[in-house]
Structures are given as structure tokens and as C-alpha cells.
DRENGU-22169 format. One record per residue: residue in three letters; x, y, z of N, C-alpha, C in turn. Coordinates in steps of 0.001 Angstrom, whole numbers. Each point is the difference from the previous one (the first is absolute). Layout:
% residues N
PT  rest      n_X      n_Y      n_Z     ca_X     ca_Y     ca_Z      c_X      c_Y      c_Z
PT   ala        X        Y        Z        X        Y        Z        X        Y        Z
...
% end
This chain:
% residues 91
PT  rest      n_X      n_Y      n_Z     ca_X     ca_Y     ca_Z      c_X      c_Y      c_Z
PT   met   -13103   -14637     3868     -823     -229    -1173     -225     1470     -626
PT   glu     -487      478      528    -1368     1070     -142     1287     1731      292
PT   arg      929     -528      849      679     1431      123     1122     -107    -1876
PT   ala      -43    -1616     -203      912      110    -1471     -716      507     -900
PT   thr    -1262     -227      104     -801      455    -1267     -505     1727       31
PT   ser      334      584     1435     -400     1207     -193     1686     1074     -548
PT   arg     1297     -803      161     1079      622     -311     -278      906    -1679
PT   pro      843     1304      503     -599      721    -1199      908     -618    -1441
PT   thr      364      606     -785      451     -440     -874      955      787    -1037
PT   leu     1255      140     -508      511     1089     -446      291     -171    -1436
PT   thr    -1370      799     -538      317      167    -1753     1171      994     -253
PT   val      302     -830     -888     1264     1061     -528     -389     -135    -1284
PT   thr     -189     1470    -1135        7     -908    -1423     1581      685     -686
PT   asn      920     -421     -922      883      333     -518     1144      548     1146
PT   glu       97     -865      550      525      368     1541      -67     1159      422
PT   val     -602      760     -137     -248     1495     1015     -578       98     1596
PT   ala     1064      118      863     -108     -736     1325      518     1842      618
PT   thr     -559      716       80      162     1187     1025       62     -386     1433
PT   val     1374      554      998      116     -505     1408    -1546      777      988
PT   ala     -507      714    -1132    -1304      565      614     -823    -1442       -8
PT   lys      -44     -630     -993     -936    -1448     -125      -55    -1122      573
PT   met     1801       24      117      -73     -522      875      166     -220     1601
PT   ser      -29     1204      308     -479      431     1710    -1478     -269      225
PT   asp     -756       67    -1099    -1167     -436      456     -472    -1305     -323
PT   tyr      860     -744     -687     -165    -1316      -13      377     -613     1114
PT   leu     1054      164      353      950     -374     1401    -1095      286     1151
PT   arg     -448     1222      158     -722      518     1184    -1393    -1188      173
PT   gln     -393     -297    -1227    -1774     -490     -453      945    -1848      744
PT   arg      775     -172     -683      426    -1454      345      480     -234     1641
PT   leu      671      590      470      433      287     1228    -1218     -277     1309
PT   glu    -1377     1218     -530     -661      416     1075     -999    -1346     -118
PT   ile      213     -820     -771     -733    -1549      392      998    -1193      310
PT   glu      931      147       -9      809    -1170      496      397      205     1618
PT   asp     -192     -749      497      289     -325     1329     1444     -269      357
PT   ala      729     -482     -777     1507      -51      414      766      601     -848
PT   pro     1346      599      262      701      574     -925      122    -1371    -1783
PT   ile       61      679     -781      335     -209    -1413     1009      369     -874
PT   ser      789    -1081     -316     1250      -99     -972      200      743     -953
PT   phe      843      877     -437      542      925     -735     -795     -323    -1431
PT   glu      678    -1128     -299     -818    -1022     -981    -1113     -242     -388
PT   asp    -1034      -92     1115    -1049    -1008     -151     -995     1828     -106
PT   ala      664     1243      277     -408     1294       19      -41      546    -1462
PT   leu     1018     -940     -686     -203      453    -1456     -785     -593     -929
PT   gly     -791    -1106      368     -998     -662     -456      795    -1049    -1034
PT   gly     1399     -205      229      499    -1160    -1308      466      926    -1158
PT   ser       75     1486       71      575      447     -942     1618      133     -304
PT   thr      235        3     -941     1879     -152      274       18     1042    -1465
PT   ser    -1348      960      -87      968     1201    -1144     1046      887     1048
PT   pro      770     1149     -408     1097      366      666    -1067     1730      581
PT   arg     -576     -388    -1329     -897     1676      608     -610      202     1159
PT   ile     -842    -1808     -130    -1083      292      963     1099     -722     1948
PT   ile      899     -592     -423      816      318      713      572      766     1260
PT   ala      506      871    -1384      842     1501      459    -1240      512      737
PT   ser    -1006      139     -928    -1532      438     1115     -211      237     1666
PT   ala     -138    -1460     -583       64     -618     1437      593      242      688
PT   phe     1023       27     -123     1040      373     1453      288     1106      196
PT   leu     -395     1084    -1012       77     1275      531    -1141      341      759
PT   ala     -994     -464       23    -1444     -235      251      789     -573     1485
PT   val     -321     -451      274      388    -1131      835     1204     1239      960
PT   leu     1190      412     -251      639      937      490     -622     1013      398
PT   glu     -771      654     -834     -841     1189      351    -1218     -197     1215
PT   met     -142    -1319     -126    -1189      -78     1221     1079     -541     1093
PT   val     1108     -318      513     1059     -156     1389      -38     1618     -218
PT   arg      362      991     -604      690      959       89    -1540      474      485
PT   leu     -921      -70      178    -1614      462      258     -218     -165     1338
PT   gly      887    -1706      598     -442     -752      569    -1607     -711      258
PT   ala      158       69    -1058    -1725    -1391     -372      186    -1945       72
PT   val     1367      365     -335      513    -1207       37     1562     -503      376
PT   val      206    -1051      496     1122     -339      675      744    -1474     -661
PT   leu     1002      219        0      937    -1012    -1410      683     -979     1104
PT   lys       90    -1371      260      603     -660      737      593     -646    -1156
PT   gln     1748     -576      329      465     -675     -669      709    -1193     1152
PT   asp     -273    -1175      -92      569     -880     1267     1521     -354       70
PT   lys      900     -299    -1648     1168      135      226      349      510    -1412
PT   arg     1304      173     -555      205      595    -1270     -451     -888    -1138
PT   cys     -950     1030     -671      292    -1036    -1749    -1704     -415      229
PT   asp     -597     -153     1229    -1089     -824      701    -1444      808     -826
PT   thr    -1027     -525      218     -715      349     -682     -795     1597      754
PT   ile     -229     1041     -659     -245     1288      909    -1559       28      258
PT   leu     -546      186      893     -915     -177      738     -823     1161      -22
PT   val    -1855      313     -503       78     1780        1    -1101     -285     1399
PT   lys       32      601      898    -1340      104      932     -858     1245      -93
PT   lys     -939     -122       90     -453     1668      330      -64      547     1215
PT   asp     -130      963      646     -228     1013     1261    -1304      338     -264
PT   pro     -823     -477      198    -1324     -249      251     -752     1861      559
PT   pro      716      968     1119     -164     1457      406      213      233    -1545
PT   ile      754      212     -453      575      937    -1043       14     -863    -1376
PT   leu     -461     -694     -440     -390     -633    -1156    -1135      520        8
PT   lys    -1216      402       50    -1019      981     -419     -119     1277     -549
PT   his     1578      650      956      -43     1479     -500     1054      140    -1222
PT   ala      705     -838      134     1371      179    -1272     -835      495    -1732
% end
């Protein structure tokens, strides 16, 4: 319960979401989670195409930097995002 109340919130006005803002949000969110989170959970329930695109690009950049690892058990299944602790803090 304590972890849930300390989760960062994503505040976006007029659907302005940059890749940098999404990277910061995802980094904060993954820092407090013990288990991998789904890409959908990482979006915080948003259905905005701009936010989804920014989040997707942010995740791809974090994968490129080695800060996160993605996992999908089977085709069309949920994509899980997991932090890579040694690198996440420096990315």
C-alpha cells in the first residue's frame, strides 16, 4: 500500500508529452517497483496517441541504453518492462 501511494503520477496538459518527460516518468516508476510492469500500466491508463507514442519511444531509448529489458511471453501478449538496476541509475 505504501508503495502504491509513492508512485509517481504522470501529469500532461494539452497532451504535451515529450520522450524525455516519459523517460523520466518511467525511470521513477521502475525505481519503486520490485516486479516488472506492463507497458499498459506504465502508461497510467492513458489512451492518448501522443502519450502512447512518447512512452513507446522512451522505452525503446531505455532499451537501447540498457536501462530496461522487455519481455513478452507469447505473440500479442502483454509487454513487460523490467529495470536493469546497475544501469538504470546512470542512464
